[in-house]
C-alpha positions in Angstrom: 134.2 120.4 156.9 135.9 121.2 153.7 137.8 117.9 153.8 134.6 116.0 154.3 132.9 117.7 151.3 136.0 117.1 149.2 136.2 113.5 150.2 132.5 113.0 149.5 132.9 114.6 146.1 136.0 112.5 145.2 134.2 109.3 146.4 131.1 110.2 144.3 133.3 111.0 141.3 135.2 107.7 141.7 131.9 105.7 141.9 130.5 107.5 138.9 133.5 106.8 136.7 133.5 103.1 137.7 129.8 102.4 137.2 128.8 100.7 133.9 125.0 100.6 134.3 124.1 102.6 131.2 126.7 101.5 128.8 124.5 99.0 127.1 121.7 101.5 126.5 124.1 104.0 125.0 125.6 101.4 122.7 122.1 100.4 121.5 121.2 104.0 120.9 124.3 104.6 118.9 124.0 101.4 116.7 120.3 101.2 116.0 120.3 104.0 113.5 123.3 102.5 111.6 121.6 99.1 111.6 118.3 100.6 110.3 120.1 102.6 107.5 122.1 99.5 106.5 118.9 97.3 106.4 117.2 99.9 104.3 120.1 100.0 101.9 120.4 96.3 101.6 116.7 95.9 101.0 116.7 98.7 98.3 119.5 97.2 96.3 118.2 93.7 96.7 114.8 94.8 95.4 116.5 96.6 92.5 118.6 93.6 91.4 115.5 91.3 91.8 113.5 93.6 89.6 116.2 93.8 87.0 116.7 90.1 87.0 112.9 89.5 86.7 112.6 92.0 83.8 115.4 90.3 81.9 114.0 86.8 82.4 110.5 87.9 81.4 111.8 89.6 78.2 113.9 86.5 77.3 110.7 84.4 77.8 108.7 86.6 75.4 111.5 86.6 72.9 111.8 82.8 73.0 108.0 82.4 72.5 108.2 84.6 69.4 111.2 82.7 68.0 109.1 79.4 68.1 106.3 80.7 66.0 105.9 79.1 62.6 103.0 81.2 61.2 102.6 85.0 60.9 101.8 86.6 64.3 99.1 89.1 64.8 98.9 92.4 66.8 96.5 90.6 69.2 99.3 88.1 69.9 101.8 90.8 70.5 99.3 92.5 72.9 98.9 89.2 74.7 102.7 88.9 75.0 102.8 92.4 76.4 100.2 91.4 79.0 102.1 88.3 79.8 105.3 90.3 80.3 103.5 92.7 82.6 102.1 89.7 84.6 105.6 88.2 84.9 107.2 91.3 86.3 104.2 92.3 88.4 102.0 95.4 88.4 104.5 97.4 90.4 106.8 97.7 87.3 105.0 99.4 84.4 106.1 97.8 81.1 106.7 99.0 77.5 107.5 96.6 74.8 108.5 96.7 71.1 109.1 93.8 68.7 111.1 94.2 65.5 111.9 91.7 62.7 115.4 92.5 61.3 117.2 91.2 58.2 120.7 91.9 56.9 121.2 93.1 53.3 124.6 92.2 52.0 124.0 94.4 48.9 123.4 97.5 51.0 125.6 96.2 53.8 123.1 97.2 56.5 120.5 95.9 58.8 116.9 96.5 57.6 113.6 96.5 59.4 111.0 94.1 58.0 108.4 95.2 60.5 108.3 96.8 64.0 105.4 97.1 66.4 104.8 98.2 69.9 101.6 97.1 71.6 99.5 100.1 72.6 102.0 102.3 70.7 104.1 102.6 73.8 107.3 103.0 71.9 107.9 104.4 68.4 108.3 101.8 65.7 111.9 101.2 64.5 112.7 102.1 60.9 115.7 101.0 58.9 117.2 104.4 59.4 116.7 104.4 63.2 118.0 100.8 63.5 121.4 101.9 62.3 122.1 103.6 65.6 121.6 100.2 67.3 123.6 98.2 64.7 126.6 97.8 67.1 124.4 95.8 69.4 123.2 93.3 66.8 125.3 90.3 66.0 126.7 89.8 62.5 124.3 88.1 60.1 124.7 86.4 56.7 123.0 88.1 53.7 119.3 87.6 53.9 119.4 86.2 57.5 116.8 87.3 60.0 116.5 87.9 63.7 113.8 89.2 66.0 114.5 92.0 68.4 112.4 92.3 71.6 112.9 95.5 73.6 111.3 96.2 77.0 111.4 99.2 79.3 110.4 98.8 82.9 110.1 101.6 85.4 111.5 100.9 88.8 110.9 103.0 91.9 112.8 102.0 95.0 110.9 101.4 98.3 113.2 103.8 100.2 114.2 106.3 97.6 114.3 109.1 100.2 116.8 107.3 102.4 118.6 109.7 104.7 121.9 107.9 104.2 123.7 109.5 101.3 125.6 106.3 100.4 122.3 104.3 99.9 120.6 106.6 97.3 119.0 104.8 94.4 116.5 106.8 92.4 113.9 105.9 89.9 115.4 103.8 87.1 114.2 102.4 83.7 115.4 98.9 83.2 115.9 98.4 79.4 116.2 95.0 77.9 117.5 94.4 74.3 117.1 90.7 73.3 118.0 89.4 69.9 116.7 85.9 69.0 117.0 83.9 65.8 113.8 82.2 64.6 113.9 78.5 65.4 111.7 76.8 62.8 111.2 79.3 60.0 113.6 81.7 58.1 111.8 84.8 59.4 109.0 85.8 61.8 106.3 87.4 59.9 103.5 89.8 61.0 100.0 89.5 59.6 99.3 92.2 57.0 103.0 93.0 56.3 104.9 91.6 53.3 107.5 89.2 54.8 109.7 88.7 51.7 
């Protein structure tokens, strides 16, 4: 009797170790979470780079439009450019914009602000003093030469910011663009109501 039970148990153990019925289900159970986490991570980073690229192209477009102006621009025009920038990046990325006309004074050996405006007062206006902190980002200019600076800040919130995978974490970001453009057809871009010199 004992031999029969032992033989039965050894046969059952042998059959159990040779069966491969559930292997596929276990492999799927183990790989699906990894696949989901990787898909979430790829989508999150793709969305971040797409948003960054869109914000950069939109800011360059606005800067190029300003550089082509031949008459003094108005605050209504700047507000319209802000709305255009918001339209180009989409409503999911809130936008702040500031436009500054900059000249270089060879006598004082510094960059100087001719005018600076931010539609809806979203960003503080630059002054000659506050501009000096950004001087290393501005290309060298000849005495009296002028450029236009367009800055934009766009808030990005990832779709899966609470991802359970530690290596995929990407939190809220502010994409900042700093675009300098030389006026194309006039020596300096002027603003209505501000002495352009």
